C-alpha positions as CSV (number, residue, x, y, z in Angstrom):
1,M,0.9,-71.0,-2.5
2,E,-2.1,-69.1,-3.9
3,H,-2.9,-68.0,-0.4
4,Q,0.6,-66.4,-0.2
5,G,0.0,-64.5,-3.5
6,E,-3.3,-63.2,-2.2
7,S,-1.7,-62.0,1.0
8,D,1.1,-60.2,-0.9
9,S,-1.5,-58.5,-3.1
10,T,-3.5,-57.4,-0.1
11,V,-0.4,-56.0,1.6
12,R,0.7,-54.2,-1.6
13,N,-2.8,-52.6,-1.9
14,A,-2.7,-51.5,1.7
15,V,0.7,-49.9,1.3
16,I,-0.4,-48.1,-1.9
17,A,-3.6,-46.9,-0.1
18,S,-1.6,-45.7,2.9
19,I,0.9,-43.8,0.8
20,A,-2.0,-42.1,-1.1
21,V,-3.8,-41.2,2.1
22,G,-0.5,-39.9,3.7
23,T,0.2,-37.8,0.6
24,M,-3.3,-36.3,0.7
25,V,-3.0,-35.5,4.5
26,A,0.5,-33.9,4.0
27,A,-0.8,-31.8,1.1
28,Y,-3.8,-30.6,3.1
29,L,-1.5,-29.7,6.1
30,L,0.9,-27.8,3.8
31,W,-2.1,-25.9,2.2
32,A,-3.7,-25.2,5.6
33,T,-0.5,-23.7,7.1
34,T,0.2,-21.5,4.0
35,T,-3.3,-20.0,3.6
36,G,-5.6,-18.4,6.1
37,D,-5.9,-15.0,7.6
38,N,-3.3,-12.5,6.8
39,Y,-3.9,-9.1,8.2
40,T,-2.3,-6.2,10.0
41,V,-3.5,-4.5,13.1
42,L,-2.8,-0.8,13.6
43,Y,-3.5,0.7,17.0
44,L,-2.9,3.8,19.2
45,E,-1.5,3.3,22.6
46,P,-4.4,4.7,24.7
47,D,-2.4,6.7,27.3
48,S,0.2,8.0,24.8
49,Y,-1.6,11.1,23.5
50,S,-3.6,14.1,24.7
51,N,-6.7,15.5,23.1
52,Y,-5.3,19.0,23.9
53,L,-2.4,20.6,22.2
54,E,0.5,21.8,24.3
55,G,2.8,24.1,22.3
56,D,3.1,23.4,18.6
57,S,3.8,19.6,18.6
58,I,1.9,16.4,19.3
59,K,3.3,13.2,20.7
60,F,1.8,9.7,20.5
61,A,2.6,6.0,20.3
62,Y,1.2,3.6,17.8
63,G,1.6,-0.2,17.3
64,I,1.6,-2.5,14.4
65,Q,0.8,-6.2,14.8
66,Q,1.0,-8.7,12.0
67,V,-1.3,-11.8,11.9
68,G,-0.4,-14.6,9.5
69,K,2.2,-14.0,6.8
70,R,4.3,-10.8,7.2
71,S,3.7,-8.0,4.7
72,E,6.6,-7.0,2.5
73,K,5.7,-3.3,2.9
74,Y,4.5,-1.1,5.7
75,L,3.9,2.5,4.6
76,L,2.4,4.9,7.1
77,D,0.9,8.3,6.3
78,I,0.0,10.6,9.1
79,Y,-2.4,13.5,8.6
80,I,-3.4,16.3,10.8
81,G,-6.7,17.5,9.5
82,D,-6.4,17.1,5.7
83,T,-2.7,17.9,5.7
84,L,-0.2,15.1,5.2
85,V,2.5,15.8,7.8
86,A,4.6,12.6,7.7
87,T,5.2,9.5,5.7
88,R,7.1,6.5,7.1
89,D,8.5,3.5,5.2
90,L,8.7,1.1,8.2
91,K,10.6,-1.6,6.3
92,K,8.8,-4.6,7.9
93,R,8.9,-3.2,11.4
94,V,6.2,-4.2,13.7
95,G,5.7,-3.4,17.4
96,M,5.4,-0.1,19.2
97,N,6.6,3.2,17.8
98,E,6.6,6.7,19.4
99,I,6.5,9.8,17.3
100,V,6.6,13.6,17.8
101,L,5.2,15.8,15.1
102,Q,5.0,19.6,14.5
103,V,1.4,20.8,14.0
104,P,1.1,23.1,11.0
105,E,0.3,26.7,11.9
106,N,-2.8,26.9,9.6
107,I,-4.6,23.9,11.3
108,K,-7.9,24.9,12.8
109,L,-9.0,23.1,16.0
110,P,-10.7,20.8,16.7
111,T,-9.0,18.5,14.1
112,K,-8.4,14.8,13.5
113,V,-5.0,13.2,13.6
114,S,-5.2,10.2,11.3
115,L,-2.7,7.3,10.8
116,E,-3.2,5.3,7.5
117,L,-1.1,2.1,7.2
118,R,-0.8,0.4,3.8
119,T,0.5,-3.2,3.6
120,D,0.4,-6.0,1.1
121,Y,-2.9,-7.1,2.6
122,G,-4.8,-3.8,2.6
123,K,-5.1,-0.5,4.4
124,N,-5.9,0.4,8.0
125,E,-6.7,3.7,9.7
126,V,-6.8,4.9,13.3
127,H,-7.3,8.4,14.6
128,F,-7.7,10.6,17.6
129,W,-8.9,14.2,17.9
130,I,-7.1,17.4,19.0
131,K,-10.0,19.3,20.6
132,G,-8.1,22.5,21.4
133,R,-5.1,24.0,23.1
134,K,-4.4,23.0,26.7
135,N,-4.0,26.6,27.9
136,E,-7.3,27.6,26.3
137,T,-9.2,25.0,28.2
138,E,-7.6,26.1,31.5
139,T,-8.5,29.8,31.0
140,K,-12.2,28.9,30.2
141,A,-12.6,26.9,33.5
């Protein structure tokens, strides 16, 4: 009979140890899936813009990709030179977006077109340059 009591004690200890190890593994897996890299990628679609201005507007496409947890805010500021020309509250939208903007008359060329994206996880910036007007480059050639 003592042998039976020893066996019951060993089984009970093994069950308690298994429950403790299982709880620790579950806690680690829960922690590992809720932490980690959370960042946003902002990019320009390479063939969507020209470095030479045609008329008085520019057209380009940009993309936003979220890695990890989604941000609660996506605020995009677009500058031509030092002038803020557009602000967009993207309301959690990710993916590709196309935009057409009027270029202010007082902008001197060449100038930088800069996109600054603010999210819960930080700030990103991409840019391209407008080198001149298309018709000016054709007459110089």
